[in-house]
C-alpha positions in Angstrom: 252.1 -128.3 -200.6 255.7 -128.3 -199.3 257.0 -130.7 -196.6 256.5 -128.0 -193.9 252.9 -127.5 -194.9 252.3 -131.3 -194.9 253.8 -131.7 -191.4 251.7 -128.8 -190.1 248.6 -130.4 -191.6 249.3 -133.7 -189.9 250.0 -131.9 -186.6 246.7 -130.2 -186.8 244.9 -133.4 -187.6 246.5 -135.2 -184.6 245.4 -132.3 -182.3 241.9 -132.5 -183.6 241.8 -136.3 -183.3 242.8 -136.0 -179.6 240.2 -133.3 -178.9 237.5 -135.3 -180.6 238.5 -138.4 -178.6 238.2 -136.5 -175.3 235.0 -134.9 -176.4 233.4 -138.3 -176.9 234.7 -139.7 -173.7 232.4 -140.1 -170.7 235.3 -139.3 -168.3 239.0 -138.6 -168.1 241.3 -140.8 -170.2 244.8 -142.0 -169.7 247.4 -141.3 -172.3 247.4 -144.9 -173.5 243.6 -144.7 -173.9 243.9 -141.5 -176.0 246.6 -143.1 -178.2 244.5 -146.1 -178.8 241.2 -144.3 -179.5 243.0 -141.7 -181.8 245.1 -144.4 -183.5 248.4 -142.5 -182.7 251.7 -143.6 -181.4 252.2 -143.1 -177.6 255.1 -140.6 -178.1 253.1 -138.6 -180.7 250.1 -138.6 -178.4 252.2 -137.3 -175.5 253.6 -134.4 -177.6 250.2 -133.5 -178.9 248.5 -133.6 -175.5 251.3 -131.6 -173.9 250.8 -128.8 -176.4 247.0 -128.8 -175.9 247.5 -128.7 -172.1 249.8 -125.6 -172.5 247.1 -123.9 -174.6 244.3 -124.8 -172.1 242.4 -127.1 -174.5 243.2 -130.1 -172.4 243.6 -130.4 -168.7 245.3 -133.2 -166.6 243.8 -134.4 -163.4 244.3 -137.3 -161.0 242.3 -139.7 -163.2 243.7 -138.6 -166.5 243.1 -136.1 -169.3 239.9 -134.2 -170.2 238.9 -131.2 -172.2 240.1 -127.9 -170.7 238.2 -124.7 -170.0 239.3 -123.0 -173.3 236.9 -125.4 -175.1 234.0 -123.7 -173.3 235.0 -120.4 -174.8 234.8 -122.0 -178.3 231.4 -123.4 -177.5 230.2 -120.0 -176.3 231.4 -118.5 -179.5 229.4 -121.0 -181.5 226.2 -120.4 -179.6 226.5 -116.6 -179.9 227.5 -116.5 -183.5 225.8 -119.5 -185.2 222.8 -118.1 -187.2 220.6 -121.3 -186.9 221.2 -121.4 -183.1 220.4 -117.8 -182.5 217.3 -117.8 -184.7 216.0 -121.0 -183.3 216.1 -120.1 -179.6 213.1 -117.7 -179.5 211.2 -120.0 -181.8 211.8 -122.9 -179.5 210.8 -120.8 -176.5 207.4 -120.0 -178.0 206.9 -123.6 -179.2 207.6 -125.0 -175.7 205.4 -122.4 -174.1 202.5 -123.5 -176.4 203.0 -127.2 -176.2 204.5 -127.4 -172.7 207.0 -129.9 -174.2 210.8 -129.7 -174.6 211.8 -128.5 -178.1 215.2 -128.6 -179.8 217.1 -128.1 -183.0 219.9 -130.3 -184.2 222.2 -130.3 -187.3 224.3 -132.9 -189.1 227.9 -133.4 -188.3 229.3 -136.2 -190.5 227.5 -139.4 -189.6 226.0 -137.9 -186.5 223.7 -135.0 -185.4 224.5 -132.4 -182.8 222.0 -130.6 -180.5 222.6 -126.9 -181.0 219.5 -125.4 -179.2 217.1 -126.6 -176.7 214.3 -125.2 -174.5 212.8 -127.3 -171.7 209.1 -127.8 -171.4 206.9 -127.7 -168.3 207.6 -131.3 -167.6 211.4 -131.8 -167.4 212.7 -134.9 -169.1 214.0 -137.6 -166.8 217.2 -138.0 -168.8 219.9 -135.5 -169.7 220.5 -134.3 -173.3 222.7 -131.2 -173.1 223.5 -128.9 -176.0 226.5 -130.2 -177.9 225.6 -133.9 -177.4 226.2 -136.1 -180.4 223.8 -138.8 -181.5 223.9 -141.2 -184.4 221.6 -140.4 -187.4 220.0 -143.8 -187.5 217.9 -143.3 -184.4 215.1 -140.9 -183.6 215.0 -137.5 -185.3 218.3 -138.2 -187.1 216.3 -140.1 -189.7 214.8 -136.7 -190.7 218.3 -135.6 -191.7 219.1 -138.9 -193.4 215.9 -138.5 -195.5 217.3 -135.3 -197.0 220.5 -137.0 -198.3 220.9 -138.2 -201.9 220.0 -141.9 -202.4 223.6 -142.9 -203.0 224.7 -141.3 -199.7 221.9 -143.0 -197.8 222.8 -146.4 -199.3 226.5 -145.9 -198.3 225.5 -144.9 -194.8 223.2 -147.9 -194.4 225.9 -150.3 -195.5 228.3 -148.9 -192.9 225.7 -149.0 -190.1 223.6 -152.0 -191.0 222.2 -152.6 -187.5 221.6 -150.6 -184.3 220.1 -151.8 -181.0 217.2 -149.5 -179.9 216.3 -148.7 -176.3 213.1 -150.7 -176.7 215.3 -153.8 -177.2 214.5 -154.1 -180.9 217.4 -154.5 -183.3 216.9 -152.0 -186.2 218.2 -153.5 -189.5 218.8 -152.0 -192.9 215.2 -152.7 -194.2 213.6 -151.0 -191.2 215.8 -148.0 -191.5 215.1 -147.6 -195.2 211.4 -147.9 -194.5 211.6 -145.1 -191.9 213.5 -142.9 -194.3 210.9 -143.5 -197.0 208.2 -142.6 -194.5 209.9 -139.3 -193.7 210.1 -138.4 -197.4 206.4 -139.3 -197.8 205.0 -137.8 -194.6 207.4 -135.0 -193.9 208.0 -136.0 -190.3 209.2 -138.8 -188.0 207.6 -140.0 -184.8 210.0 -142.1 -182.7 209.2 -144.1 -179.5 211.8 -145.7 -177.3 214.6 -145.6 -179.9 217.3 -143.6 -178.1 215.9 -143.7 -174.5 213.3 -146.2 -173.2 210.0 -144.4 -172.9 211.1 -141.4 -174.9 208.8 -139.9 -177.6 209.9 -137.4 -180.2 208.3 -135.8 -183.2 210.8 -134.3 -185.7 210.5 -132.3 -188.9 213.2 -130.9 -191.3 214.2 -127.3 -191.4 214.8 -125.9 -194.9 216.2 -122.5 -195.8 214.8 -120.1 -198.4 216.8 -122.1 -201.1 215.2 -125.4 -200.0 218.5 -126.6 -198.6 218.2 -128.8 -195.5 219.9 -127.0 -192.6 218.7 -129.0 -189.7 215.7 -130.5 -187.9 213.4 -129.4 -185.1 211.6 -131.6 -182.7 209.4 -131.9 -179.7 210.4 -134.4 -177.0 208.5 -136.0 -174.2 208.0 -139.4 -172.5 205.2 -142.0 -172.6 204.3 -141.3 -169.0 203.5 -137.7 -169.9 201.6 -138.1 -173.2 200.9 -140.6 -176.0 202.3 -140.8 -179.5 198.8 -139.9 -180.9 198.6 -136.7 -178.7 202.2 -135.7 -179.6 201.3 -136.0 -183.3 198.6 -133.4 -182.8 201.3 -130.8 -182.3 202.7 -131.4 -185.9 201.2 -128.2 -187.3 202.9 -126.1 -184.5 206.1 -127.9 -185.0 206.0 -127.3 -188.8 205.3 -123.6 -188.3 208.4 -123.5 -186.0 210.5 -125.1 -188.7 209.2 -122.6 -191.3 209.9 -119.7 -189.0 213.5 -120.8 -188.5 214.1 -121.6 -192.2 212.7 -118.3 -193.4 215.3 -116.3 -191.4 218.4 -118.5 -191.9 
């Protein structure tokens, strides 16, 4: 690649770094915050942000910079055109109508999972989990995705993320995570309680396509004040049928 191509590639990388930084933020960021989080020089950050502002991908307000309205158009394009998302929605609608619980589908994105489809149940959850939210793979239903990785990739992941504090107050170490992953491989599902949110219950199973490739995971989510872990587990056959219905059409 020539010098021009290399510069263009670096420019694109910087723009994506800035966008990902703002996407993960819980509020507007100052220019210095963006530079620090994206590991860029301040002057480089200023040039990159200015270009993104001109294109509508970033907006500047009184408190700092945040993602601009153009990003919503990109998100809409994904929801409309992504095959897993469009196939999953009617399946989730039927699943939630049957179980009266919130159902969702998420996919892997690097070391995280992203919620791409969700249908609320009769009893709304007391915490927000919007479409597009990122969550680490080592808590809750993310372990279903981890279980589908080759052993070498799992070992590398566990080395990089040896411990994670759970909402219950427990510190999950390497051994506990590996035991959960082995459990998913043996049982075909994962039942989580108070891992990401205190009092949250989730039951997750993998979604495989016709070629037996892991494309995502589907789950039912509720809370301990609505039902018990034992009762949630009785919905495993329905959840597995939902996973099969999605996988057969992907």
